[in-house]
N, CA, C and O atoms as a printed pandas DataFrame, in Angstrom:
     atom_number atom_name residue_name chain_id  residue_number  x_coord  y_coord  z_coord
0              1         N          MET        A               1    0.982   -1.296    0.116
1              2        CA          MET        A               1    0.194   -0.164   -0.039
2              3         C          MET        A               1    0.952    1.259    0.010
3              4         O          MET        A               1    1.812    1.333    0.887
4              5         N          ASN        A               2    0.786    2.273   -0.705
5              6        CA          ASN        A               2    1.464    3.499   -0.955
6              7         C          ASN        A               2    1.289    4.718    0.034
7              8         O          ASN        A               2    0.499    4.337    0.898
8              9         N          ASN        A               3    1.587    5.705    0.224
9             10        CA          ASN        A               3    1.402    6.388    1.034
10            11         C          ASN        A               3    0.122    7.292    0.787
11            12         O          ASN        A               3   -0.481    7.766    1.751
12            13         N          THR        A               4   -0.270    7.516   -0.471
13            14        CA          THR        A               4   -1.462    8.116   -0.906
14            15         C          THR        A               4   -2.592    7.306   -0.477
15            16         O          THR        A               4   -3.533    7.943   -0.004
16            17         N          SER        A               5   -2.715    5.930   -0.542
17            18        CA          SER        A               5   -3.632    5.184   -0.420
18            19         C          SER        A               5   -3.760    4.818    1.085
19            20         O          SER        A               5   -4.791    4.303    1.516
20            21         N          ILE        A               6   -2.796    5.066    1.796
21            22        CA          ILE        A               6   -2.544    4.896    3.589
22            23         C          ILE        A               6   -3.679    6.275    3.624
23            24         O          ILE        A               6   -4.881    6.105    3.826
24            25         N          LYS        A               7   -3.038    7.679    3.383
25            26        CA          LYS        A               7   -3.703    8.850    3.466
26            27         C          LYS        A               7   -5.225    9.191    3.173
27            28         O          LYS        A               7   -5.985    9.937    3.791
28            29         N          GLU        A               8   -5.421    8.481    2.138
29            30        CA          GLU        A               8   -6.988    8.574    1.670
30            31         C          GLU        A               8   -7.764    7.445    2.551
31            32         O          GLU        A               8   -8.983    7.576    2.665
32            33         N          GLN        A               9   -7.205    6.490    3.095
33            34        CA          GLN        A               9   -7.851    5.429    4.131
34            35         C          GLN        A               9   -8.059    6.159    5.377
35            36         O          GLN        A               9   -9.221    6.166    5.784
36            37         N          THR        A              10   -7.049    6.871    6.178
37            38        CA          THR        A              10   -7.054    7.392    7.022
38            39         C          THR        A              10   -7.772    8.461    7.063
39            40         O          THR        A              10   -8.507    8.484    8.051
40            41         N          THR        A              11   -7.868    9.531    6.249
41            42        CA          THR        A              11   -8.928   10.671    5.975
42            43         C          THR        A              11  -10.247   10.004    5.887
43            44         O          THR        A              11  -11.102   10.469    6.640
44            45         N          TYR        A              12  -10.605    8.989    5.110
45            46        CA          TYR        A              12  -11.946    8.372    4.983
46            47         C          TYR        A              12  -12.231    7.834    6.387
47            48         O          TYR        A              12  -13.406    8.048    6.685
48            49         N          GLN        A              13  -11.525    7.189    7.375
49            50        CA          GLN        A              13  -12.037    6.725    8.323
50            51         C          GLN        A              13  -12.089    7.854    9.586
51            52         O          GLN        A              13  -12.691    7.632   10.636
52            53         N          ARG        A              14  -11.579    8.719    9.388
53            54        CA          ARG        A              14  -11.659    9.822   10.371
54            55         C          ARG        A              14  -12.850   11.130    9.875
55            56         O          ARG        A              14  -13.409   11.813   10.734
56            57         N          ILE        A              15  -13.027   11.263    8.834
57            58        CA          ILE        A              15  -14.331   11.901    8.574
58            59         C          ILE        A              15  -15.520   10.943    8.656
59            60         O          ILE        A              15  -16.616   11.374    9.016
60            61         N          SER        A              16  -15.353    9.740    8.356
61            62        CA          SER        A              16  -16.677    8.932    8.723
62            63         C          SER        A              16  -16.761    8.533   10.129
63            64         O          SER        A              16  -17.825    8.176   10.634
64            65         N          ALA        A              17  -15.922    8.575   10.613
65            66        CA          ALA        A              17  -16.182    8.415   12.338
66            67         C          ALA        A              17  -16.854    9.793   12.797
67            68         O          ALA        A              17  -17.797    9.804   13.588
68            69         N          ILE        A              18  -16.351   10.850   12.296
69            70        CA          ILE        A              18  -17.014   12.207   12.834
70            71         C          ILE        A              18  -18.129   12.190   12.473
71            72         O          ILE        A              18  -19.026   12.306   13.308
72            73         N          VAL        A              19  -18.431   12.033   11.047
73            74        CA          VAL        A              19  -20.099   12.299   10.608
74            75         C          VAL        A              19  -21.085   10.733   11.110
75            76         O          VAL        A              19  -22.300   10.794   11.296
76            77         N          LYS        A              20  -20.338    9.517   11.252
77            78        CA          LYS        A              20  -21.627    8.804   12.101
78            79         C          LYS        A              20  -22.111    9.385   13.323
79            80         O          LYS        A              20  -23.319    9.321   13.552
80            81         N          ASN        A              21  -21.169   10.065   14.317
81            82        CA          ASN        A              21  -20.820   10.391   15.834
82            83         C          ASN        A              21  -22.080   11.509   15.603
83            84         O          ASN        A              21  -23.231   11.474   16.037
84            85         N          LEU        A              22  -21.557   12.287   14.940
85            86        CA          LEU        A              22  -22.750   13.519   14.825
86            87         C          LEU        A              22  -23.988   13.368   14.222
87            88         O          LEU        A              22  -24.866   14.184   14.504
88            89         N          ILE        A              23  -24.245   12.346   13.335
89            90        CA          ILE        A              23  -25.578   11.862   13.114
90            91         C          ILE        A              23  -26.129   10.996   13.891
91            92         O          ILE        A              23  -27.359   10.946   13.876
92            93         N          ALA        A              24  -25.416   10.130   14.730
93            94        CA          ALA        A              24  -25.787    9.475   15.420
94            95         C          ALA        A              24  -26.406   10.347   16.779
95            96         O          ALA        A              24  -27.322    9.840   17.426
96            97         N          ASN        A              25  -25.998   11.324   17.059
97            98        CA          ASN        A              25  -26.183   12.248   18.166
98            99         C          ASN        A              25  -27.271   13.584   18.113
99           100         O          ASN        A              25  -27.574   14.390   18.993
100          101         N          ASN        A              26  -27.721   13.452   16.676
101          102        CA          ASN        A              26  -28.484   14.597   16.217
102          103         C          ASN        A              26  -29.837   13.914   15.697
103          104         O          ASN        A              26  -29.800   13.216   14.684
104          105         N          SER        A              27  -30.929   14.103   16.339
105          106        CA          SER        A              27  -32.362   13.246   15.628
106          107         C          SER        A              27  -32.709   14.294   14.286
107          108         O          SER        A              27  -33.246   13.821   13.284
108          109         N          VAL        A              28  -32.404   15.534   14.357
109          110        CA          VAL        A              28  -32.671   16.253   12.769
110          111         C          VAL        A              28  -31.553   15.857   12.043
111          112         O          VAL        A              28  -31.872   15.987   10.861
112          113         N          TYR        A              29  -30.674   15.539   12.101
113          114        CA          TYR        A              29  -29.508   14.844   10.988
114          115         C          TYR        A              29  -30.301   13.443   10.996
115          116         O          TYR        A              29  -30.721   13.167    9.872
116          117         N          GLN        A              30  -30.540   12.704   11.763
117          118        CA          GLN        A              30  -30.673   11.176   11.582
118          119         C          GLN        A              30  -31.989   11.168   10.511
119          120         O          GLN        A              30  -32.017   10.348    9.593
120          121         N          GLU        A              31  -32.939   12.028   10.687
121          122        CA          GLU        A              31  -34.252   12.247   10.055
122          123         C          GLU        A              31  -34.117   12.676    8.623
123          124         O          GLU        A              31  -34.810   12.207    7.720
124          125         N          ARG        A              32  -33.189   13.593    8.459
125          126        CA          ARG        A              32  -33.043   14.309    7.003
126          127         C          ARG        A              32  -32.134   13.990    6.777
127          128         O          ARG        A              32  -31.996   14.651    5.747
128          129         N          LEU        A              33  -30.988   13.302    6.892
129          130        CA          LEU        A              33  -29.625   12.983    5.999
130          131         C          LEU        A              33  -29.330   11.695    6.138
131          132         O          LEU        A              33  -29.570   11.023    7.141
132          133         N          GLU        A              34  -28.561   11.147    4.673
133          134        CA          GLU        A              34  -28.410   10.019    4.796
134          135         C          GLU        A              34  -26.891   10.092    5.042
135          136         O          GLU        A              34  -26.154   10.967    4.589
136          137         N          ARG        A              35  -26.515    9.041    5.830
137          138        CA          ARG        A              35  -25.118    8.913    6.237
138          139         C          ARG        A              35  -23.994    8.652    5.498
139          140         O          ARG        A              35  -22.997    9.322    5.770
140          141         N          GLU        A              36  -23.917    7.756    4.545
141          142        CA          GLU        A              36  -23.080    7.338    3.603
142          143         C          GLU        A              36  -23.169    8.488    2.601
143          144         O          GLU        A              36  -22.039    8.725    2.175
144          145         N          GLN        A              37  -23.973    9.186    2.135
145          146        CA          GLN        A              37  -24.058   10.399    1.489
146          147         C          GLN        A              37  -23.308   11.381    2.038
147          148         O          GLN        A              37  -22.369   11.920    1.451
148          149         N          MET        A              38  -23.642   11.625    3.052
149          150        CA          MET        A              38  -22.883   12.827    3.849
150          151         C          MET        A              38  -21.609   12.645    3.812
151          152         O          MET        A              38  -20.877   13.525    3.360
152          153         N          ILE        A              39  -21.056   11.302    4.348
153          154        CA          ILE        A              39  -19.487   11.110    4.537
154          155         C          ILE        A              39  -19.047   11.355    3.198
155          156         O          ILE        A              39  -18.090   12.102    2.993
156          157         N          GLU        A              40  -19.800   10.664    2.061
157          158        CA          GLU        A              40  -19.035   10.819    0.626
158          159         C          GLU        A              40  -19.100   12.299    0.371
159          160         O          GLU        A              40  -18.006   12.730    0.004
160          161         N          LYS        A              41  -20.123   13.290    0.458
161          162        CA          LYS        A              41  -19.735   14.600    0.620
162          163         C          LYS        A              41  -18.379   15.209    1.041
163          164         O          LYS        A              41  -17.451   15.688    0.389
164          165         N          MET        A              42  -18.584   15.029    2.315
165          166        CA          MET        A              42  -17.425   15.499    3.430
166          167         C          MET        A              42  -16.096   15.144    2.367
167          168         O          MET        A              42  -15.349   15.954    1.819
168          169         N          LEU        A              43  -16.087   14.031    2.306
169          170        CA          LEU        A              43  -14.807   13.361    1.527
170          171         C          LEU        A              43  -14.503   14.386    0.400
171          172         O          LEU        A              43  -13.418   14.947    0.240
172          173         N          GLU        A              44  -15.493   14.531   -0.272
173          174        CA          GLU        A              44  -15.334   15.189   -1.794
174          175         C          GLU        A              44  -15.056   16.520   -1.495
175          176         O          GLU        A              44  -14.405   17.170   -2.313
176          177         N          LEU        A              45  -15.487   17.100   -0.327
177          178        CA          LEU        A              45  -15.049   18.841    0.241
178          179         C          LEU        A              45  -14.024   18.688    0.406
179          180         O          LEU        A              45  -13.312   19.218   -0.447
180          181         N          PHE        A              46  -13.407   18.040    1.353
181          182        CA          PHE        A              46  -12.176   17.986    2.124
182          183         C          PHE        A              46  -11.211   17.378    1.409
183          184         O          PHE        A              46  -10.039   17.525    1.755
184          185         N          THR        A              47  -11.531   16.631    0.346
185          186        CA          THR        A              47   -9.895   16.216   -0.866
186          187         C          THR        A              47   -9.737   16.866   -1.918
187          188         O          THR        A              47   -8.683   16.987   -2.542
188          189         N          LYS        A              48  -10.820   17.342   -2.184
189          190        CA          LYS        A              48  -10.610   18.173   -3.439
190          191         C          LYS        A              48   -9.299   18.976   -3.574
191          192         O          LYS        A              48   -8.816   19.650   -2.664
192          193         N          PRO        A              49   -8.783   18.833   -4.794
193          194        CA          PRO        A              49   -7.616   19.850   -4.954
194          195         C          PRO        A              49   -7.770   21.292   -4.651
195          196         O          PRO        A              49   -8.535   21.839   -5.446
196          197         N          ASN        A              50   -7.207   22.187   -3.614
197          198        CA          ASN        A              50   -7.331   23.691   -3.349
198          199         C          ASN        A              50   -8.539   23.524   -2.545
199          200         O          ASN        A              50   -9.589   23.972   -3.005
200          201         N          SER        A              51   -8.538   23.074   -1.665
201          202        CA          SER        A              51   -9.806   22.625   -0.916
202          203         C          SER        A              51   -9.309   23.670    0.378
203          204         O          SER        A              51  -10.198   24.018    1.155
204          205         N          GLY        A              52   -7.810   24.205    0.633
205          206        CA          GLY        A              52   -7.521   24.734    1.853
206          207         C          GLY        A              52   -6.789   23.606    2.625
207          208         O          GLY        A              52   -6.146   22.729    2.047
208          209         N          ASP        A              53   -6.932   23.688    3.982
209          210        CA          ASP        A              53   -5.914   22.981    4.886
210          211         C          ASP        A              53   -6.251   21.539    4.421
211          212         O          ASP        A              53   -7.273   21.140    3.862
212          213         N          ASP        A              54   -5.081   20.820    4.809
213          214        CA          ASP        A              54   -5.045   19.362    4.643
214          215         C          ASP        A              54   -5.875   19.106    5.712
215          216         O          ASP        A              54   -6.015   19.854    6.679
216          217         N          VAL        A              55   -6.527   17.853    5.505
217          218        CA          VAL        A              55   -7.296   17.341    6.534
218          219         C          VAL        A              55   -6.402   16.886    7.688
219          220         O          VAL        A              55   -6.713   17.170    8.845
220          221         N          GLU        A              56   -5.567   16.359    7.471
221          222        CA          GLU        A              56   -4.678   15.839    8.506
222          223         C          GLU        A              56   -4.074   16.880    9.392
223          224         O          GLU        A              56   -3.567   16.598   10.477
224          225         N          THR        A              57   -4.149   18.237    8.843
225          226        CA          THR        A              57   -3.465   19.336    9.657
226          227         C          THR        A              57   -4.623   20.149   10.769
227          228         O          THR        A              57   -4.449   21.082   11.553
228          229         N          ILE        A              58   -5.917   19.283   10.413
229          230        CA          ILE        A              58   -7.098   20.082   10.993
230          231         C          ILE        A              58   -7.224   19.402   12.551
231          232         O          ILE        A              58   -7.388   18.182   12.540
232          233         N          ALA        A              59   -7.170   20.016   13.812
233          234        CA          ALA        A              59   -7.501   19.159   14.725
234          235         C          ALA        A              59   -9.005   18.442   14.933
235          236         O          ALA        A              59   -9.924   18.571   14.125
236          237         N          ASP        A              60   -9.055   17.907   15.785
237          238        CA          ASP        A              60   -9.941   16.531   15.873
238          239         C          ASP        A              60  -11.387   17.728   15.902
239          240         O          ASP        A              60  -12.275   17.837   15.057
240          241         N          ASP        A              61  -11.203   18.489   17.159
241          242        CA          ASP        A              61  -12.526   19.230   17.571
242          243         C          ASP        A              61  -12.701   20.272   16.314
243          244         O          ASP        A              61  -13.840   20.271   15.847
244          245         N          ASP        A              62  -11.859   21.072   15.751
245          246        CA          ASP        A              62  -12.165   21.814   14.878
246          247         C          ASP        A              62  -12.796   21.132   13.542
247          248         O          ASP        A              62  -13.739   21.639   12.934
248          249         N          LEU        A              63  -12.147   19.895   13.154
249          250        CA          LEU        A              63  -12.844   19.511   12.103
250          251         C          LEU        A              63  -14.162   18.748   12.288
251          252         O          LEU        A              63  -14.879   18.569   11.304
252          253         N          SER        A              64  -14.545   18.260   13.570
253          254        CA          SER        A              64  -16.032   18.388   13.955
254          255         C          SER        A              64  -16.867   19.211   13.986
255          256         O          SER        A              64  -18.007   18.956   13.598
256          257         N          GLN        A              65  -16.495   20.473   14.480
257          258        CA          GLN        A              65  -17.383   21.758   14.355
258          259         C          GLN        A              65  -17.624   22.041   12.920
259          260         O          GLN        A              65  -18.787   22.240   12.570
260          261         N          ILE        A              66  -16.504   22.092   11.897
261          262        CA          ILE        A              66  -16.621   22.214   10.572
262          263         C          ILE        A              66  -17.800   21.398    9.834
263          264         O          ILE        A              66  -18.713   21.845    9.140
264          265         N          ILE        A              67  -17.511   20.090   10.188
265          266        CA          ILE        A              67  -18.384   18.813    9.298
266          267         C          ILE        A              67  -19.731   19.253   10.262
267          268         O          ILE        A              67  -20.624   19.317    9.417
268          269         N          ASN        A              68  -20.177   19.495   11.209
269          270        CA          ASN        A              68  -21.319   19.843   11.812
270          271         C          ASN        A              68  -21.858   20.987   11.167
271          272         O          ASN        A              68  -23.050   20.936   10.863
272          273         N          LYS        A              69  -21.093   22.189   10.855
273          274        CA          LYS        A              69  -21.984   23.039   10.618
274          275         C          LYS        A              69  -22.387   22.941    9.161
275          276         O          LYS        A              69  -23.437   23.457    8.778
276          277         N          ILE        A              70  -21.306   22.073    8.065
277          278        CA          ILE        A              70  -21.727   21.554    6.787
278          279         C          ILE        A              70  -23.192   20.577    6.822
279          280         O          ILE        A              70  -24.039   20.570    5.928
280          281         N          LEU        A              71  -23.243   19.694    8.217
281          282        CA          LEU        A              71  -24.296   18.672    8.287
282          283         C          LEU        A              71  -25.638   19.748    8.438
283          284         O          LEU        A              71  -26.655   19.612    7.758
284          285         N          ALA        A              72  -25.539   20.323    8.973
285          286        CA          ALA        A              72  -26.468   21.275    9.536
286          287         C          ALA        A              72  -27.094   22.165    8.194
287          288         O          ALA        A              72  -28.314   22.159    8.027
288          289         N          LEU        A              73  -26.364   22.791    7.420
289          290        CA          LEU        A              73  -26.781   23.303    6.411
290          291         C          LEU        A              73  -27.595   22.534    5.792
291          292         O          LEU        A              73  -28.756   22.865    5.552
292          293         N          HIS        A              74  -27.004   21.247    5.411
293          294        CA          HIS        A              74  -27.317   20.391    4.543
294          295         C          HIS        A              74  -28.885   19.812    4.959
295          296         O          HIS        A              74  -29.728   19.462    4.132
296          297         N          ALA        A              75  -29.057   19.802    6.446
297          298        CA          ALA        A              75  -30.257   19.156    7.156
298          299         C          ALA        A              75  -31.521   20.530    6.931
299          300         O          ALA        A              75  -32.731   20.354    6.785
300          301         N          MET        A              76  -30.938   21.597    6.956
301          302        CA          MET        A              76  -32.015   22.630    6.644
302          303         C          MET        A              76  -32.255   22.996    5.402
303          304         O          MET        A              76  -33.262   23.641    5.111
304          305         N          ALA        A              77  -31.148   22.542    4.322
305          306        CA          ALA        A              77  -31.556   23.062    2.984
306          307         C          ALA        A              77  -32.850   22.270    2.563
307          308         O          ALA        A              77  -33.047   21.065    2.718
308          309         N          GLY        A              78  -33.558   23.055    2.088
309          310        CA          GLY        A              78  -35.145   22.688    1.426
310          311         C          GLY        A              78  -35.896   22.236    2.584
311          312         O          GLY        A              78  -36.571   21.212    2.476
312          313         N          LEU        A              79  -35.860   22.852    3.638
313          314        CA          LEU        A              79  -36.794   22.507    4.883
314          315         C          LEU        A              79  -38.150   23.160    4.412
315          316         O          LEU        A              79  -39.248   22.619    4.543
316          317         N          LEU        A              80  -37.963   24.189    3.941
317          318        CA          LEU        A              80  -39.482   24.612    3.344
318          319         C          LEU        A              80  -40.097   24.314    2.279
319          320         O          LEU        A              80  -41.230   24.741    2.054
320          321         N          ASP        A              81  -39.437   23.527    1.454
321          322        CA          ASP        A              81  -40.165   22.775    0.684
322          323         C          ASP        A              81  -40.983   21.496    1.105
323          324         O          ASP        A              81  -41.622   20.757    0.356
324          325         N          ASP        A              82  -40.837   21.406    2.344
325          326        CA          ASP        A              82  -41.892   20.377    3.183
326          327         C          ASP        A              82  -43.051   21.277    3.717
327          328         O          ASP        A              82  -43.901   20.730    4.420
328          329         N          LEU        A              83  -43.137   22.349    3.498
329          330        CA          LEU        A              83  -44.156   23.267    3.886
330          331         C          LEU        A              83  -45.285   23.040    2.775
331          332         O          LEU        A              83  -45.027   22.709    1.618
332          333         N          THR        A              84  -46.612   23.268    3.296
333          334        CA          THR        A              84  -47.990   23.052    2.689
334          335         C          THR        A              84  -48.015   24.643    2.000
335          336         O          THR        A              84  -47.225   25.516    2.360
336          337         N          PRO        A              85  -48.852   24.805    1.164
337          338        CA          PRO        A              85  -49.004   26.308    0.614
338          339         C          PRO        A              85  -49.415   26.836    1.560
339          340         O          PRO        A              85  -48.638   27.778    1.714
340          341         N          GLU        A              86  -50.328   26.883    2.533
341          342        CA          GLU        A              86  -50.850   27.290    3.525
342          343         C          GLU        A              86  -49.779   27.640    4.500
343          344         O          GLU        A              86  -49.772   28.807    4.890
344          345         N          GLU        A              87  -48.844   26.799    4.972
345          346        CA          GLU        A              87  -47.906   27.053    5.647
346          347         C          GLU        A              87  -46.858   28.331    4.977
347          348         O          GLU        A              87  -46.659   29.413    5.529
348          349         N          MET        A              88  -46.268   27.889    3.657
349          350        CA          MET        A              88  -45.710   28.690    3.315
350          351         C          MET        A              88  -46.149   30.448    3.338
351          352         O          MET        A              88  -45.459   31.455    3.493
352          353         N          ALA        A              89  -47.843   30.209    3.070
353          354        CA          ALA        A              89  -48.182   31.775    3.111
354          355         C          ALA        A              89  -47.953   32.528    4.507
355          356         O          ALA        A              89  -47.607   33.700    4.655
356          357         N          ILE        A              90  -48.214   31.620    5.448
357          358        CA          ILE        A              90  -47.906   32.044    7.046
358          359         C          ILE        A              90  -46.226   32.400    7.407
359          360         O          ILE        A              90  -45.779   33.206    8.223
360          361         N          PHE        A              91  -45.540   31.524    6.520
361          362        CA          PHE        A              91  -44.338   31.888    6.764
362          363         C          PHE        A              91  -43.739   33.101    5.910
363          364         O          PHE        A              91  -42.794   33.777    6.316
364          365         N          ASP        A              92  -44.457   33.332    4.546
365          366        CA          ASP        A              92  -44.087   34.482    4.287
366          367         C          ASP        A              92  -44.596   35.773    4.556
367          368         O          ASP        A              92  -44.171   36.812    4.050
368          369         N          GLU        A              93  -45.640   35.662    5.473
369          370        CA          GLU        A              93  -46.669   36.745    5.927
370          371         C          GLU        A              93  -45.301   37.166    7.422
371          372         O          GLU        A              93  -44.928   38.296    7.739
372          373         N          ALA        A              94  -44.945   36.112    7.915
373          374        CA          ALA        A              94  -44.299   36.556    9.091
374          375         C          ALA        A              94  -42.794   37.324    8.428
375          376         O          ALA        A              94  -42.197   38.181    9.079
376          377         N          VAL        A              95  -42.475   37.008    7.494
377          378        CA          VAL        A              95  -40.798   37.380    6.880
378          379         C          VAL        A              95  -41.262   38.758    6.696
379          380         O          VAL        A              95  -40.577   39.658    7.182
380          381         N          LYS        A              96  -42.233   39.014    6.118
381          382        CA          LYS        A              96  -43.062   40.432    5.591
382          383         C          LYS        A              96  -42.535   41.275    6.694
383          384         O          LYS        A              96  -41.490   41.921    6.618
384          385         N          ARG        A              97  -43.536   41.215    7.997
385          386        CA          ARG        A              97  -43.187   41.757    9.121
386          387         C          ARG        A              97  -41.793   42.056    9.639
387          388         O          ARG        A              97  -41.778   43.031   10.390
388          389         N          LYS        A              98  -40.810   41.570    9.471
389          390        CA          LYS        A              98  -39.541   41.738   10.121
390          391         C          LYS        A              98  -38.985   42.700    9.380
391          392         O          LYS        A              98  -37.858   43.114    9.650
């Protein structure tokens, strides 16, 4: 096994463990996110060229916070799509008042 594949495997294991833990401990994530899909998305984000810091250089707590924010964004994306037309009208009216 060469260094690149060892690094990729280590990165996969690290990201996978963080995503699994965050989803397991958040009911909204469990309801709205597919674990394997999110793992693949995080790998794509953190391993593409010019993505910033190398995953290996990011502290566990920091990486966990970053991934948590991305998961939250994905969980909330499309939330308004679940509203009925009546609920959407109520939401629109509430937003107009502010």
